[in-house]
N, C-alpha and C positions, 0 to 999 in steps of 0.2 A: 503494500499499500504506499510505502514511502516513495517508491518510484512513481506511482501514479500522482501523488501530491507534487512531486517535483515537476511532473509535466503540467499540472494544473497551474502551477506558479509560472510557468513559462507562458501559458495562455493568458494569465493575468497581465503580464509585462506587455504582451501583444494586443492587450485591450479586447480579449475574447473572455467570455464567461470561463471562470477558472474550474475546469473539469479535466481529469486526466485519467487514463486507463492503461492497464498493461495486461497482456495475455501472457499465461505461464504454462510451460510444458515441461514436465520432468524437472521442476525447480529452477528452470531457466527462463527468463523473459524472451519470448519469441515475437512479440507484438507490442508496439508502443502506440498511443495515440492521445491526442489532446484536442479540445475544442478548436476548430479553425473555420468556422461557418463564415465569418465576415471576411477574413483574409482569402478565403478561397471562393467566395461568392457561392456557396453551396449548403443548402439547408441540411444535407445529409451528413455534413462533416462534424458530427458529434465524436467525442473522444472515443466512445466503445466502437463505432463503426470504423474509425480510423485505426484503432488498435487491432480489430478483426481483419482489416484489409492488409496490414502490416504483417500480421502472423500468418494469414493465408499465402502471402507472397513467400515469406521466409520458409514456411514448411512445405510449400508447394502442393498445397491442399485447401480446398474451400471448406472442408470438414475439419474441424478443430477438436477432434475426438481426444479425450484425456486431458483437456486444457481447463485451466481456470482463468477467470478474468476478475481483476480487482479494479474497482471504480471509485472514483472520490464522491459521486453523487448518485443517487437512485436512478436507474434508467427510466426514460420514457418508453413508451409502447413500441416505437420503431426500433429503438436499440434492444429492447428485451426480446423482440421478435427475431432480430438478427442474432442475438446470443443463442437463442434456441435453434434457429436454422442452421447456425454454424455447428451445432451439436456440442456446445461448450457445457462440461459437467457441472462446474460450480461458479457461482457469482458471488463476490464478497463486495459490498459497497459501503462507503463511510457513514454517508448521512442521507436521511430521508429528503425527497423533494415534494413538498406538500402540494404544489399546484399540477405537476404533470408525472409524478412517480408512479410507475405502473406495477410495481412489485408489491408494495405494502401501503403506500399512501392513498391514492385515488383508485387503485384497482389491485387486484391480486392475480395477475396474468398467469403466474406459474403454479398457482393453487387449483387452476381450472383444467378441466380435461380437454382442452380445445387445441392444444400443441402436439406435435408428433414427437417431441423430445422432452424429457424431464430435466429441468435445471434446478438444482439445489441452490439455495441462497441463505446468506446471513448478512447481518449488517451491524455497524457501530464501530468497526475497526478504525481508529484515528478519527473518530467522529468530530471531536471538538476542533482538531486542526483543520479538517476539511470545511466544516461549518464556519469557522472563522474567516478563513479565507473567501468564501462565498459572500459572507455579510459584509466583510471590508470591501470587496469589490463593488457591490451594489451600493454601499454607503458613499463610496468615492465617486459614484456616477451621479449622485443627487446633488 
């Protein structure tokens, strides 16, 4: 999660919402991503999507079987579905997203029988650090 927070800090410095994500396979980071929607003019350039794309390139497979993803913020529906479609086994996120969080906040997408892959999840790892980074970012915007 520390690596994901480091990526979130890079996004913060680049005036992007500070969210970072890493994909891990056999205890090695194989994919890195951070929010880059503004700089890339791409609404899909969320940290999770960027990390999944990077991991898929590095592993040579769009299926990320036996991988875990660590994200600083609860994924939205688009990212949660991409995590499931990539066949990632475990999601760990730092803090909840009360407006768009699809895992525990506004929806419980992984607790429903609508997906073709089961993603295990947990949250709270480095919650305070991630939450503070986000709060500071939006406070600075006001």
